C-alpha positions in Angstrom: 10.3 4.9 13.9 6.6 4.6 14.7 6.5 8.4 14.8 7.2 8.3 11.2 4.9 6.2 10.1 1.8 8.0 12.4 2.9 11.8 11.3 1.6 13.4 8.1 4.5 14.0 5.9 3.6 12.8 2.3 5.1 9.3 1.2 2.9 9.3 -2.3 2.4 12.0 -5.2 -1.1 11.9 -6.1 -2.5 10.9 -9.3 -2.9 13.3 -11.6 -5.6 11.5 -13.3 -8.2 9.5 -11.3 -8.6 8.6 -7.9 -5.9 7.4 -5.4 -1.8 7.6 -4.7 0.6 8.0 -7.7 4.3 6.7 -6.8 6.1 7.3 -3.8 7.7 10.4 -3.4 9.8 9.6 -0.3 11.7 6.1 0.7 8.9 5.1 3.2 6.5 5.3 0.6 8.9 3.2 -1.5 9.6 0.9 1.0 5.6 0.5 2.2 5.2 -0.5 -1.9 8.9 -2.8 -2.3 7.6 -5.0 0.7 3.7 -4.8 0.0 4.9 -6.5 -3.8 7.1 -9.1 -2.1 4.7 -10.4 0.8 2.3 -10.4 -2.0 4.3 -12.1 -3.9 5.6 -14.9 -1.1 1.4 -15.5 -0.3 0.7 -16.1 -4.7 3.6 -18.9 -4.0 1.9 -20.6 -1.3 -1.3 -20.4 -3.0 -1.6 -24.2 -3.8 -0.5 -25.2 0.0 -2.9 -22.5 1.7 -6.2 -23.5 0.0 -7.8 -20.0 -2.0 -9.6 -18.7 1.5 -6.8 -18.7 3.2 -4.8 -17.3 0.1 -7.7 -14.6 -0.1 -8.0 -13.6 3.7 -4.3 -13.0 3.5 -4.0 -10.8 0.3 -6.8 -9.0 2.0 -4.5 -9.1 5.4 -1.8 -6.8 3.8 -4.0 -4.8 1.4 -5.8 -3.0 4.0 -3.3 -1.8 5.8 -0.8 -0.5 3.1 -4.0 1.2 1.1 -4.7 3.0 4.8 -0.9 4.3 4.9 -0.9 5.2 1.1 -4.4 7.3 1.6 -2.9 8.6 5.1 0.5 9.6 3.1 -1.0 11.1 -0.2 0.5 14.2 -0.8 -3.2 15.9 -0.7 -5.4 12.9 0.0 -7.2 11.0 -1.8 -10.3 12.6 -4.4 -10.8 12.2 -7.5 -9.0 14.3 -10.3 -9.3 15.2 -13.9 
């Protein structure tokens, strides 16, 4: 399974305009996106119990790996598109 994460296969389409990734184009991209949304939602449900600083750190802790994987697996990479 790790070889699928480390490979250079595209999981996301590039955005038509702007910078970054568009929608997923492979099942791995959909799994990554849905997992990110689910974990971010769970973190959001416990924001009052955690406190705002822990909430921000937890959200940052899942966002950075998500963006790294999305950038690594976007067809054509991230660049400005007009």
